[in-house]
NUKOL-912833 format. One line per field, with one value per atom (N, C-alpha, C, O): x, y, z; atom name; residue in three letters. Coordinates in Angstrom, 2 decimals, always signed. Layout:
! residues N
u	[X_...]
v	[Y_...]
w	[Z_...]
atome	[CA_...]
residu	[ala_...]
***
This chain:
! residues 100
u	[-14.13_-13.50_-12.38_-12.51_-11.29_-10.15_-10.42_-9.71_-11.39_-11.64_-12.67_-12.96_-13.24_-14.24_-13.67_-14.39_-12.40_-11.84_-11.47_-11.18_-11.46_-11.07_-12.27_-12.09_-13.47_-14.67_-15.23_-15.41_-15.48_-16.03_-17.46_-18.31_-17.74_-19.06_-20.19_-21.34_-19.87_-20.93_-21.37_-22.54_-20.43_-20.76_-20.76_-21.39_-20.06_-19.95_-18.99_-19.00_-18.15_-17.20_-15.83_-15.44_-15.10_-13.76_-12.82_-12.92_-11.90_-10.92_-9.55_-9.41_-8.53_-7.17_-6.66_-5.66_-7.31_-6.90_-7.17_-6.69_-7.92_-8.22_-7.11_-7.12_-6.16_-5.12_-4.32_-4.10_-3.89_-3.17_-4.02_-3.50_-5.30_-6.18_-6.28_-6.24_-6.42_-6.52_-5.22_-5.26_-4.09_-2.80_-2.62_-2.16_-2.97_-2.86_-3.73_-3.31_-4.96_-5.85_-5.32_-5.40_-4.78_-4.21_-3.04_-2.94_-2.16_-1.00_-1.46_-0.94_-2.42_-2.91_-3.54_-3.29_-4.36_-4.99_-3.97_-4.10_-2.96_-1.92_-1.15_-0.82_-0.85_-0.15_-1.01_-0.51_-2.29_-3.20_-3.29_-3.25_-3.42_-3.48_-2.20_-2.26_-1.05_+0.23_+0.34_+0.89_-0.15_-0.13_-1.00_-0.61_-2.16_-3.05_-2.40_-2.47_-1.78_-1.09_+0.05_+0.25_+0.79_+1.89_+1.35_+1.96_+0.24_-0.33_-0.80_-0.61_-1.39_-1.78_-0.56_-0.61_+0.53_+1.75_+2.32_+2.88_+2.19_+2.65_+1.82_+2.37_+0.52_-0.35_-0.03_+0.01_+0.19_+0.54_+1.86_+1.98_+2.84_+4.12_+3.94_+4.56_+3.10_+2.82_+2.15_+2.46_+1.22_+0.56_+1.57_+1.53_+2.48_+3.51_+4.42_+4.81_+4.73_+5.61_+4.93_+5.56_+3.65_+2.93_+2.74_+2.82_+2.49_+2.25_+3.52_+3.42_+4.67_+5.92_+6.29_+7.07_+5.77_+6.01_+7.49_+7.92_+8.25_+9.67_+10.58_+11.79_+10.05_+10.89_+11.72_+11.17_+13.04_+13.92_+13.76_+13.87_+13.50_+13.36_+12.06_+12.04_+11.00_+9.74_+9.84_+9.26_+10.56_+10.76_+11.57_+11.25_+12.62_+13.42_+12.61_+12.75_+11.75_+10.89_+9.92_+9.70_+9.35_+8.42_+9.15_+8.60_+10.36_+11.13_+11.46_+11.37_+11.83_+12.12_+10.87_+10.92_+9.74_+8.49_+8.14_+7.76_+8.27_+7.98_+8.93_+8.50_+10.20_+11.19_+10.88_+10.87_+10.63_+10.36_+9.04_+8.92_+8.06_+6.77_+6.90_+6.32_+7.66_+7.86_+8.68_+8.36_+9.72_+10.52_+9.65_+9.74_+8.82_+7.92_+6.94_+6.68_+6.38_+5.44_+6.12_+5.54_+7.34_+8.08_+8.37_+8.27_+8.72_+8.95_+7.68_+7.72_+6.56_+5.28_+4.95_+4.56_+5.10_+4.83_+5.78_+5.38_+7.05_+8.03_+7.72_+7.82_+7.34_+7.02_+5.77_+5.70_+4.79_+3.59_+3.95_+3.46_+4.81_+5.22_+6.03_+5.84_+6.92_+7.73_+6.86_+7.04_+5.91_+5.01_+4.19_+4.02_+3.68_+2.91_+3.79_+3.34_+5.02_+5.95_+6.26_+6.23_+6.54_+6.82_+5.60_+5.72_+4.42_+3.20_+2.97_+2.56_+3.24_+3.06_+4.07_+3.73_+5.33_+6.37_+6.22_+6.52_+5.75_+5.62_+4.26_+4.07_+3.30_+1.97_+1.12_+0.10_+1.51_+0.75_-0.60_-1.55_-0.70_-1.97_-3.03_-4.19_-2.64_-3.58_-3.90_-3.42_-4.71_-5.00_-6.23_-6.76_-6.70_-7.93_-7.78_-8.76_-6.56_-6.36_-5.09_-4.06_-5.15_-3.96_-3.51_-4.31_-2.22_-1.64_-1.91_-1.79_-2.28_-2.49_-3.91_-4.31]
v	[+13.35_+12.78_+13.71_+14.93_+13.14_+13.98_+14.91_+15.90_+14.64_+15.49_+16.58_+17.38_+16.62_+17.63_+19.05_+19.97_+19.23_+20.58_+21.06_+22.25_+20.19_+20.64_+20.98_+21.42_+20.79_+21.11_+22.44_+22.62_+23.35_+24.65_+24.45_+23.97_+24.81_+24.55_+25.33_+24.89_+26.49_+27.29_+26.75_+26.86_+26.18_+25.69_+24.17_+23.61_+23.49_+22.04_+21.56_+20.38_+22.47_+22.13_+21.91_+22.62_+20.93_+20.64_+21.79_+22.38_+22.08_+23.14_+22.51_+21.29_+23.37_+22.87_+22.11_+21.39_+22.26_+21.54_+20.04_+19.27_+19.62_+18.20_+17.48_+16.25_+18.20_+17.57_+16.52_+15.44_+16.78_+15.71_+14.47_+13.35_+14.63_+13.48_+12.69_+11.46_+13.38_+12.71_+11.97_+10.83_+12.60_+11.96_+10.72_+9.68_+10.84_+9.69_+8.54_+7.39_+8.85_+7.80_+7.17_+5.96_+7.99_+7.45_+6.53_+5.46_+6.92_+6.09_+4.78_+3.71_+4.85_+3.62_+2.68_+1.48_+3.21_+2.37_+1.81_+0.66_+2.58_+2.08_+0.93_-0.05_+1.06_-0.01_-1.26_-2.37_-1.08_-2.23_-2.92_-4.14_-2.14_-2.71_-3.47_-4.58_-2.89_-3.56_-4.85_-5.84_-4.85_-6.06_-7.16_-8.33_-6.80_-7.78_-8.35_-9.56_-7.50_-7.97_-8.92_-9.94_-8.59_-9.47_-10.82_-11.85_-10.84_-12.11_-12.94_-14.16_-12.30_-13.02_-13.58_-14.68_-12.82_-13.32_-14.52_-15.42_-14.54_-15.69_-16.92_-18.01_-16.75_-17.86_-18.31_-19.51_-17.36_-17.68_-18.45_-19.40_-18.04_-18.74_-20.17_-21.10_-20.36_-21.71_-22.55_-23.73_-21.94_-22.65_-23.02_-24.13_-22.09_-22.38_-23.52_-24.37_-23.53_-24.57_-25.94_-26.93_-25.98_-27.25_-27.78_-28.99_-26.89_-27.34_-27.42_-27.64_-27.26_-27.30_-28.71_-28.87_-29.72_-31.12_-31.47_-32.30_-30.84_-31.18_-30.51_-30.75_-29.70_-28.99_-27.95_-27.08_-28.05_-27.21_-25.72_-24.89_-25.37_-23.95_-23.38_-22.23_-24.18_-23.71_-23.64_-22.74_-24.58_-24.55_-23.31_-22.63_-23.03_-21.84_-20.56_-19.63_-20.52_-19.36_-19.19_-18.07_-20.30_-20.23_-19.78_-19.00_-20.27_-19.85_-18.37_-17.68_-17.86_-16.44_-15.60_-14.58_-16.05_-15.32_-15.29_-14.25_-16.43_-16.50_-15.63_-14.93_-15.67_-14.86_-13.37_-12.64_-12.93_-11.52_-11.09_-9.97_-11.97_-11.63_-11.50_-10.59_-12.38_-12.30_-11.07_-10.38_-10.78_-9.58_-8.33_-7.40_-8.32_-7.19_-7.03_-5.92_-8.15_-8.09_-7.58_-6.79_-8.02_-7.53_-6.03_-5.30_-5.58_-4.14_-3.34_-2.24_-3.87_-3.18_-3.08_-2.01_-4.18_-4.17_-3.24_-2.53_-3.25_-2.38_-0.91_-0.07_-0.59_+0.80_+1.26_+2.41_+0.38_+0.72_+1.00_+1.96_+0.16_+0.36_+1.65_+2.38_+1.93_+3.14_+4.39_+5.35_+4.36_+5.52_+5.76_+6.90_+4.70_+4.86_+5.31_+6.08_+4.85_+5.28_+6.77_+7.51_+7.20_+8.61_+9.47_+10.53_+9.00_+9.75_+9.85_+10.90_+8.79_+8.82_+9.71_+10.41_+9.69_+10.49_+11.98_+12.82_+12.31_+13.72_+14.30_+15.52_+13.46_+13.95_+14.21_+14.90_+13.68_+13.90_+13.20_+13.63_+12.13_+11.41_+12.20_+11.81_+13.28_+14.14_+15.35_+16.45_+15.15_+16.19_+16.99_+17.73_+16.86_+17.53_+19.04_+19.76_+19.54_+20.98_+21.35_+21.61_+21.38_+21.68_+23.13_+24.01_+23.36_+24.67_+25.68_+26.88_+25.23_+26.20_+26.41_+27.19]
w	[+13.35_+12.19_+11.72_+11.83_+11.19_+10.83_+9.66_+9.52_+8.82_+7.67_+7.95_+7.07_+9.15_+9.48_+9.40_+9.02_+9.75_+9.77_+8.38_+8.20_+7.39_+6.05_+5.19_+4.05_+5.68_+4.93_+5.45_+6.65_+4.53_+4.88_+5.38_+4.64_+6.66_+7.21_+6.54_+6.53_+5.99_+5.38_+4.01_+3.65_+3.26_+1.92_+1.83_+0.93_+2.73_+2.68_+1.62_+1.26_+1.11_+0.05_+0.67_+1.60_+0.17_+0.65_+0.29_-0.78_+1.20_+0.98_+0.77_+0.71_+0.67_+0.48_+1.70_+1.61_+2.82_+4.01_+3.90_+4.74_+2.90_+2.69_+1.94_+1.87_+1.39_+0.58_+1.37_+0.83_+2.60_+3.33_+3.55_+3.52_+3.76_+3.95_+2.66_+2.68_+1.54_+0.24_-0.07_-0.54_+0.17_-0.11_+0.77_+0.30_+2.04_+2.94_+2.46_+2.47_+2.04_+1.55_+0.26_+0.09_-0.64_-1.88_-1.61_-2.21_-0.72_-0.39_+0.25_-0.09_+1.16_+1.80_+0.78_+0.82_-0.12_-1.13_-2.10_-2.54_-2.46_-3.36_-2.71_-3.37_-1.42_-0.72_-0.60_-0.72_-0.35_-0.27_-1.63_-1.71_-2.70_-4.04_-4.36_-4.90_-4.05_-4.31_-3.50_-3.99_-2.28_-1.47_-2.05_-2.04_-2.55_-3.17_-4.44_-4.68_-5.24_-6.44_-6.06_-6.72_-5.02_-4.59_-4.13_-4.42_-3.42_-2.99_-4.18_-4.19_-5.18_-6.38_-7.11_-7.66_-7.13_-7.76_-7.02_-7.64_-5.71_-4.94_-5.29_-5.46_-5.39_-5.78_-7.20_-7.48_-8.10_-9.48_-9.55_-10.32_-8.77_-8.76_-8.26_-8.79_-7.25_-6.78_-7.85_-8.01_-8.59_-9.70_-10.78_-11.32_-11.11_-12.10_-11.64_-12.43_-10.36_-9.81_-9.88_-10.24_-9.52_-9.52_-10.94_-11.16_-11.89_-13.27_-14.11_-15.32_-13.53_-14.30_-14.74_-15.67_-14.11_-14.43_-14.45_-15.25_-13.59_-13.45_-14.45_-14.42_-15.35_-16.32_-15.57_-14.89_-15.70_-14.89_-15.23_-14.33_-16.49_-16.83_-16.24_-15.79_-16.25_-15.66_-14.14_-13.52_-13.53_-12.08_-11.69_-10.71_-12.46_-12.17_-12.34_-11.56_-13.36_-13.58_-12.41_-11.95_-11.95_-10.81_-9.55_-8.76_-9.35_-8.16_-8.21_-7.19_-9.40_-9.52_-9.27_-8.58_-9.83_-9.61_-8.13_-7.60_-7.46_-6.04_-5.22_-4.30_-5.56_-4.84_-4.98_-3.99_-6.21_-6.44_-5.80_-5.31_-5.81_-5.19_-3.68_-3.09_-3.07_-1.61_-1.25_-0.27_-2.02_-1.76_-1.93_-1.13_-2.97_-3.18_-2.04_-1.58_-1.56_-0.44_+0.82_+1.56_+1.07_+2.24_+2.12_+3.10_+0.91_+0.72_+0.93_+1.49_+0.47_+0.66_+2.15_+2.63_+2.87_+4.31_+5.05_+5.97_+4.65_+5.28_+4.99_+5.89_+3.76_+3.45_+4.19_+4.63_+4.33_+5.09_+6.55_+7.14_+7.12_+8.51_+8.67_+9.65_+7.73_+7.81_+7.68_+8.42_+6.75_+6.60_+7.86_+8.28_+8.46_+9.69_+10.85_+11.69_+10.89_+11.94_+11.79_+12.77_+10.57_+10.33_+10.65_+11.26_+10.25_+10.54_+12.04_+12.53_+12.77_+14.21_+14.92_+15.87_+14.45_+15.08_+14.79_+15.64_+13.60_+13.24_+13.55_+13.47_+13.89_+14.20_+12.98_+13.08_+11.84_+10.61_+10.68_+10.02_+11.45_+11.53_+12.29_+12.31_+12.92_+13.63_+12.78_+13.05_+11.76_+10.78_+11.17_+10.34_+12.39_+12.78_+12.84_+12.69_+13.05_+13.13_+12.36_+12.98_+11.01_+10.23_+10.43_+10.75_+10.23_+10.49_+9.39_+9.62_+8.19_+7.11_+6.93_+6.07]
atome	[N_CA_C_O_N_CA_C_O_N_CA_C_O_N_CA_C_O_N_CA_C_O_N_CA_C_O_N_CA_C_O_N_CA_C_O_N_CA_C_O_N_CA_C_O_N_CA_C_O_N_CA_C_O_N_CA_C_O_N_CA_C_O_N_CA_C_O_N_CA_C_O_N_CA_C_O_N_CA_C_O_N_CA_C_O_N_CA_C_O_N_CA_C_O_N_CA_C_O_N_CA_C_O_N_CA_C_O_N_CA_C_O_N_CA_C_O_N_CA_C_O_N_CA_C_O_N_CA_C_O_N_CA_C_O_N_CA_C_O_N_CA_C_O_N_CA_C_O_N_CA_C_O_N_CA_C_O_N_CA_C_O_N_CA_C_O_N_CA_C_O_N_CA_C_O_N_CA_C_O_N_CA_C_O_N_CA_C_O_N_CA_C_O_N_CA_C_O_N_CA_C_O_N_CA_C_O_N_CA_C_O_N_CA_C_O_N_CA_C_O_N_CA_C_O_N_CA_C_O_N_CA_C_O_N_CA_C_O_N_CA_C_O_N_CA_C_O_N_CA_C_O_N_CA_C_O_N_CA_C_O_N_CA_C_O_N_CA_C_O_N_CA_C_O_N_CA_C_O_N_CA_C_O_N_CA_C_O_N_CA_C_O_N_CA_C_O_N_CA_C_O_N_CA_C_O_N_CA_C_O_N_CA_C_O_N_CA_C_O_N_CA_C_O_N_CA_C_O_N_CA_C_O_N_CA_C_O_N_CA_C_O_N_CA_C_O_N_CA_C_O_N_CA_C_O_N_CA_C_O_N_CA_C_O_N_CA_C_O_N_CA_C_O_N_CA_C_O_N_CA_C_O_N_CA_C_O_N_CA_C_O_N_CA_C_O_N_CA_C_O_N_CA_C_O_N_CA_C_O_N_CA_C_O_N_CA_C_O_N_CA_C_O_N_CA_C_O_N_CA_C_O_N_CA_C_O_N_CA_C_O_N_CA_C_O_N_CA_C_O]
residu	[met_met_met_met_pro_pro_pro_pro_trp_trp_trp_trp_asp_asp_asp_asp_ser_ser_ser_ser_cys_cys_cys_cys_ile_ile_ile_ile_asp_asp_asp_asp_pro_pro_pro_pro_ser_ser_ser_ser_thr_thr_thr_thr_gly_gly_gly_gly_ile_ile_ile_ile_ala_ala_ala_ala_thr_thr_thr_thr_leu_leu_leu_leu_arg_arg_arg_arg_cys_cys_cys_cys_ile_ile_ile_ile_pro_pro_pro_pro_val_val_val_val_val_val_val_val_ile_ile_ile_ile_lys_lys_lys_lys_asn_asn_asn_asn_leu_leu_leu_leu_val_val_val_val_asn_asn_asn_asn_trp_trp_trp_trp_ala_ala_ala_ala_leu_leu_leu_leu_ile_ile_ile_ile_phe_phe_phe_phe_ala_ala_ala_ala_gly_gly_gly_gly_val_val_val_val_val_val_val_val_ala_ala_ala_ala_leu_leu_leu_leu_phe_phe_phe_phe_leu_leu_leu_leu_ile_ile_ile_ile_val_val_val_val_tyr_tyr_tyr_tyr_ala_ala_ala_ala_gly_gly_gly_gly_phe_phe_phe_phe_lys_lys_lys_lys_phe_phe_phe_phe_val_val_val_val_thr_thr_thr_thr_ser_ser_ser_ser_gln_gln_gln_gln_gly_gly_gly_gly_asp_asp_asp_asp_ser_ser_ser_ser_thr_thr_thr_thr_gln_gln_gln_gln_val_val_val_val_asp_asp_asp_asp_ser_ser_ser_ser_ala_ala_ala_ala_lys_lys_lys_lys_lys_lys_lys_lys_thr_thr_thr_thr_leu_leu_leu_leu_thr_thr_thr_thr_tyr_tyr_tyr_tyr_ala_ala_ala_ala_ile_ile_ile_ile_val_val_val_val_gly_gly_gly_gly_leu_leu_leu_leu_leu_leu_leu_leu_leu_leu_leu_leu_ile_ile_ile_ile_leu_leu_leu_leu_leu_leu_leu_leu_ser_ser_ser_ser_phe_phe_phe_phe_ala_ala_ala_ala_ile_ile_ile_ile_leu_leu_leu_leu_asn_asn_asn_asn_leu_leu_leu_leu_ile_ile_ile_ile_ala_ala_ala_ala_gly_gly_gly_gly_leu_leu_leu_leu_thr_thr_thr_thr_gly_gly_gly_gly_val_val_val_val_asp_asp_asp_asp_gln_gln_gln_gln_ile_ile_ile_ile_thr_thr_thr_thr_asn_asn_asn_asn_pro_pro_pro_pro_ala_ala_ala_ala_phe_phe_phe_phe]
***
């Protein structure tokens, strides 16, 4: 496991070598949370569109919400892909033997 090298075997306490693992987990969870929020916004925009009853201001509001939610979801997916690409190219995902 990648976090085995950051735990002191004599005490079982995490050391400073665990910081990259914690940061990676925080970033992954933040991206997952943002993706779930974006999906809920897409569903909400669809609900607004269906319940607008042809009112042009409500339709425009629903379209804007849908547009921004889709753009946000694309940015989230793109940032996730870029972070994984950078991690793969630099070898950051191999945290089993950190240099410090």
